[in-house]
C-alpha beads as a LAMMPS data file, in Angstrom:
LAMMPS data file: protein, C-alpha beads

105 atoms
104 bonds

1 atom types
1 bond types

-500.0 500.0 xlo xhi
-500.0 500.0 ylo yhi
-500.0 500.0 zlo zhi

Masses

1 110.0

Atoms # bond

1 1 1 398.225 -308.155 288.200
2 1 1 396.097 -305.061 288.853
3 1 1 396.174 -303.865 285.222
4 1 1 394.665 -307.174 284.125
5 1 1 391.888 -306.763 286.709
6 1 1 391.080 -303.286 285.374
7 1 1 391.121 -304.461 281.762
8 1 1 388.919 -307.419 282.662
9 1 1 386.275 -305.137 284.207
10 1 1 386.317 -302.637 281.317
11 1 1 386.857 -305.263 278.604
12 1 1 384.680 -305.262 275.533
13 1 1 383.605 -302.915 272.823
14 1 1 380.789 -301.227 274.737
15 1 1 381.487 -300.832 278.469
16 1 1 383.362 -297.535 278.268
17 1 1 380.726 -296.145 275.890
18 1 1 377.945 -297.165 278.296
19 1 1 379.795 -295.613 281.238
20 1 1 380.263 -292.403 279.240
21 1 1 376.537 -292.361 278.496
22 1 1 375.693 -292.813 282.194
23 1 1 378.087 -290.024 283.242
24 1 1 375.317 -287.648 282.121
25 1 1 372.895 -289.138 284.637
26 1 1 370.536 -292.090 285.057
27 1 1 369.181 -293.612 281.852
28 1 1 366.457 -296.070 280.996
29 1 1 367.363 -299.116 278.914
30 1 1 365.791 -297.617 275.778
31 1 1 367.734 -294.378 276.255
32 1 1 371.010 -296.289 276.506
33 1 1 370.081 -298.246 273.349
34 1 1 369.468 -294.956 271.538
35 1 1 372.655 -293.297 272.825
36 1 1 375.013 -296.240 272.215
37 1 1 374.879 -296.540 268.434
38 1 1 375.289 -300.028 267.010
39 1 1 374.773 -302.102 270.167
40 1 1 372.199 -304.901 270.081
41 1 1 369.662 -305.414 272.844
42 1 1 371.151 -308.787 273.777
43 1 1 374.653 -307.347 274.097
44 1 1 373.428 -304.303 276.054
45 1 1 371.637 -306.560 278.535
46 1 1 374.759 -308.687 278.993
47 1 1 377.024 -305.643 279.421
48 1 1 374.677 -304.038 281.965
49 1 1 374.533 -307.273 283.985
50 1 1 378.341 -307.574 284.002
51 1 1 378.725 -303.934 285.003
52 1 1 376.211 -304.395 287.822
53 1 1 378.097 -307.476 289.082
54 1 1 381.308 -305.397 289.052
55 1 1 379.563 -302.632 291.054
56 1 1 379.996 -300.019 288.308
57 1 1 376.270 -299.396 287.870
58 1 1 373.110 -299.773 289.863
59 1 1 369.752 -300.882 288.526
60 1 1 366.627 -299.275 289.954
61 1 1 363.136 -300.593 289.374
62 1 1 360.552 -297.804 289.499
63 1 1 357.012 -298.965 290.164
64 1 1 355.261 -297.071 287.405
65 1 1 352.749 -298.518 284.993
66 1 1 354.445 -300.173 283.115
67 1 1 357.424 -300.767 285.382
68 1 1 360.446 -298.626 284.499
69 1 1 364.037 -299.702 285.006
70 1 1 366.736 -297.066 285.330
71 1 1 370.511 -297.513 285.308
72 1 1 372.998 -295.168 286.930
73 1 1 376.654 -295.153 287.805
74 1 1 377.614 -295.964 291.348
75 1 1 380.210 -293.781 293.073
76 1 1 382.665 -296.552 292.238
77 1 1 381.581 -296.472 288.587
78 1 1 382.028 -292.707 288.482
79 1 1 385.637 -293.219 289.571
80 1 1 386.339 -294.537 286.050
81 1 1 385.761 -291.063 284.545
82 1 1 389.404 -289.904 284.858
83 1 1 390.545 -293.085 283.110
84 1 1 388.108 -292.459 280.251
85 1 1 389.305 -288.853 279.994
86 1 1 392.946 -289.933 279.734
87 1 1 392.061 -292.638 277.174
88 1 1 390.158 -290.066 275.125
89 1 1 393.068 -287.633 275.174
90 1 1 395.484 -290.397 274.221
91 1 1 393.149 -291.493 271.413
92 1 1 393.097 -287.975 269.987
93 1 1 396.899 -287.798 270.111
94 1 1 397.168 -291.229 268.517
95 1 1 394.783 -290.259 265.722
96 1 1 396.919 -287.178 264.986
97 1 1 400.102 -289.289 264.972
98 1 1 398.610 -291.809 262.574
99 1 1 397.220 -289.070 260.325
100 1 1 400.599 -287.331 260.300
101 1 1 402.396 -290.585 259.464
102 1 1 399.939 -291.300 256.638
103 1 1 400.408 -287.784 255.180
104 1 1 404.214 -288.083 255.377
105 1 1 404.237 -291.120 253.091

Bonds

1 1 1 2
2 1 2 3
3 1 3 4
4 1 4 5
5 1 5 6
6 1 6 7
7 1 7 8
8 1 8 9
9 1 9 10
10 1 10 11
11 1 11 12
12 1 12 13
13 1 13 14
14 1 14 15
15 1 15 16
16 1 16 17
17 1 17 18
18 1 18 19
19 1 19 20
20 1 20 21
21 1 21 22
22 1 22 23
23 1 23 24
24 1 24 25
25 1 25 26
26 1 26 27
27 1 27 28
28 1 28 29
29 1 29 30
30 1 30 31
31 1 31 32
32 1 32 33
33 1 33 34
34 1 34 35
35 1 35 36
36 1 36 37
37 1 37 38
38 1 38 39
39 1 39 40
40 1 40 41
41 1 41 42
42 1 42 43
43 1 43 44
44 1 44 45
45 1 45 46
46 1 46 47
47 1 47 48
48 1 48 49
49 1 49 50
50 1 50 51
51 1 51 52
52 1 52 53
53 1 53 54
54 1 54 55
55 1 55 56
56 1 56 57
57 1 57 58
58 1 58 59
59 1 59 60
60 1 60 61
61 1 61 62
62 1 62 63
63 1 63 64
64 1 64 65
65 1 65 66
66 1 66 67
67 1 67 68
68 1 68 69
69 1 69 70
70 1 70 71
71 1 71 72
72 1 72 73
73 1 73 74
74 1 74 75
75 1 75 76
76 1 76 77
77 1 77 78
78 1 78 79
79 1 79 80
80 1 80 81
81 1 81 82
82 1 82 83
83 1 83 84
84 1 84 85
85 1 85 86
86 1 86 87
87 1 87 88
88 1 88 89
89 1 89 90
90 1 90 91
91 1 91 92
92 1 92 93
93 1 93 94
94 1 94 95
95 1 95 96
96 1 96 97
97 1 97 98
98 1 98 99
99 1 99 100
100 1 100 101
101 1 101 102
102 1 102 103
103 1 103 104
104 1 104 105
């Protein structure tokens, strides 16, 4: 089922947050670590590898001294932005509904 495929690719606590971070442009590993609060280095590495396998991001090695690695969204990865926008809007509505329900008690 196509929905399962989409959920499989975006599954996990961090992928959507990483994509959102990269929507602002290419980032180095350390910049992503700083921007994505609470993620460990091991988990970030794993998530980036999975996202690269799924063609959402590209990894560029820049031959500086020391070598710099930069991550950016592919065109395909950028296509997830409308989904993130809708999820964000739904999350805001949900939060209001839950807050309203809690206040009504």
